[in-house]
Residue, then its C-alpha position, 0 to 999 in steps of 0.5 A: m545480104l546484110t550490108k544492102m540491109a544495113g547498107a539502105l537502113i542507114i540510108r533511110h534512118v541516119l543520113e535520111l537521103e531519097p529515094l529511101v526517105s521517102l519509100s514506104a516500109d512496103e515500097l523499100t522490101a519490095r526492092l531489097t527483097p530481090a537481092v536478100q533473095g538471090h544471098l538465099d538462093g546462092v545465085a548473083e544479083g540478077t542474074d541465074a549465074p552461081l554466088a562464088q563459095p568462099g575459096h573456090h574460084r571462077 
C-alpha cells in the first residue's frame, strides 16, 4: 500500500509524468482508493481473493 502511494507521489511531484501530473487531487484519490482499500480489507486489488499473509503460502 505504502509503495503505491509513494510511487504516485514520486511520479506526480518528482518525475512530473502524465497522467498523474494533470489529475486533480480528487481524481488521483479516486484512482488510488481501490488499491488502498483492498490492502486495508486484506483482499487483492480487483479480486475477492485474500492477500497472502506473511508465513502463509497458497
